[in-house]
C-alpha positions, 0 to 999 in steps of 0.5 A: 392493578396489582401491588407488586413492585416493578422489577428494574434490571439495573445491570443491563441499564449500567451496560447500556449507559457504559458502552465504549464507542466502537472505532471505526475499522481502518481502511487497510489491515496492518501489513505483515512485515516491513516493505521496501522497494529497492532500485535495480540497475544493471541487473544488480541491487542498489543501495537506493531503498525506499520504504512502503507504508500502504496504501502508497503512491509511487511517483515523482513529486511535482508542485501541481500534484502535491506530495507523494508517498514514494518519491522517486525523483532522486533516481536517474531513471525517474524521467520515465516514472509518471507523477502518480505512477502506481499504488502499493497496497496490502489487501488482507495480507496480500501485497498488490501493485496497481498502475495509476494510468501511467504513461510508460506503464507498470511491468511485473517479471513473470516467467522471465519476461516483464508483463505490462499489468494493471494490477498484480500481487507482489511477494518478497522478491518480485521484480517490477518496473515502473517505465524503464526504472527497475525494482525489487520488492522486499517484505520481511 
């Protein structure tokens, strides 16, 4: 047995006691810019604009399915939009639209034609349709 005093590293002990709790990572990164969808009618943008805060479910409110993030019930074309038609997300800085098993489909304008998609990337100016309701995706 030695008579040397024990050395305690109090700095390390203090750090261990005063560690800040780590916040859980958010489900999605904060998107770059403000996103919105603009209704198009007759090939022209209208004043019907809906803000999009991802992840955002787009459809029509119905009491049996509850609240919806982007409720399109106010537009005339809404009869072709499912209650939970599509979801817009922002994944690692990329805006995406995902069809949610809608009856009338989700379409994205590609090379001059609308193509039915399950998932597609959206950029500023992308034209897409939910059923026969047409929209322009805008982000700034």
